[in-house]
C-alpha positions in Angstrom: 13.3 -51.1 12.5 12.5 -46.5 12.1 11.7 -45.8 8.1 13.5 -42.8 6.8 11.3 -39.9 5.5 12.5 -41.2 1.8 11.7 -44.6 2.3 8.1 -43.3 3.7 7.9 -41.3 0.8 8.8 -44.4 -1.7 6.3 -46.6 -0.2 3.4 -43.9 0.1 4.0 -43.5 -3.8 3.9 -47.4 -4.0 0.9 -47.5 -1.5 -1.0 -45.4 -3.3 -2.3 -47.7 -6.3 -2.8 -50.6 -3.8 -5.9 -51.6 -2.3 -6.8 -52.9 1.1 -6.5 -56.5 1.3 -7.7 -56.5 5.2 -10.7 -55.2 6.8 -11.5 -54.6 10.4 -15.2 -54.0 11.5 -16.8 -53.8 14.9 -15.6 -57.5 16.1 -11.4 -55.5 16.2 -8.7 -57.8 16.2 -9.6 -61.3 16.2 -7.5 -64.3 15.5 -8.1 -65.3 11.9 -7.8 -61.3 11.2 -4.6 -61.2 12.7 -3.5 -64.4 11.1 -4.0 -62.6 7.8 -2.7 -59.6 9.0 0.7 -61.7 9.2 0.5 -63.4 6.0 0.0 -60.7 3.9 3.1 -58.8 5.3 4.9 -61.5 5.0 3.5 -62.1 1.4 3.5 -58.6 0.4 5.2 -56.6 3.0 3.5 -53.4 1.9 -0.2 -53.6 2.8 -3.0 -51.5 3.2 -5.6 -52.1 5.7 -9.1 -50.5 5.9 -10.4 -50.2 9.7 -14.5 -49.7 9.3 -14.9 -48.1 13.1 -15.8 -44.4 13.4 -14.4 -43.7 16.9 -10.7 -42.2 15.6 -9.2 -43.2 18.8 -10.2 -46.6 18.7 -8.8 -46.6 15.3 -5.3 -45.2 16.6 -5.5 -47.4 19.2 -6.0 -50.7 16.6 -3.6 -49.6 14.4 -0.7 -49.2 17.5 -1.7 -53.0 18.7 -1.2 -53.8 15.2 2.6 -52.6 15.3 3.4 -54.1 18.4 2.0 -57.6 17.7 2.8 -58.0 14.1 6.7 -55.8 14.8 5.4 -54.0 11.4 5.9 -50.0 11.2 2.6 -47.4 10.0 3.6 -45.8 6.6 0.8 -43.5 6.7 -2.9 -43.0 7.5 -5.7 -41.4 5.9 -8.9 -41.4 7.2 -9.9 -45.5 8.2 -7.0 -46.9 5.9 -3.4 -47.4 7.4 -0.5 -48.3 5.2 2.3 -51.1 7.2 5.2 -52.4 6.1 7.1 -54.9 7.8 10.1 -56.4 5.9 9.9 -60.0 4.7 12.0 -62.9 5.9 12.3 -64.2 2.3 11.3 -62.3 0.2 9.3 -63.1 -3.0 10.0 -60.8 -6.0 6.5 -62.1 -7.5 4.2 -61.2 -4.4 6.3 -58.6 -3.0 4.9 -54.9 -3.3 8.3 -53.8 -2.8 10.4 -55.8 -5.6 7.6 -55.9 -8.3 
């Protein structure tokens, strides 16, 4: 499910106006955080996640783990905010950030 450069560019433009819907802090990836990420990806397809951890390597490892568990793809990472994409099984035009 690799994104092309054109798709990434388009998703970055859309993602610029989005606010983070999930925030990860000191407790890391708990079951409730993973559930919320899964729900947000299924509803919105394109979401921002704020990872409030100061260590860059830990942030990178968390992003990779989210991608592996959620079968998503990172579109962009800027500082502590990452933009994730996963195609929904049944996209809802009222909720999807790509179809609005």
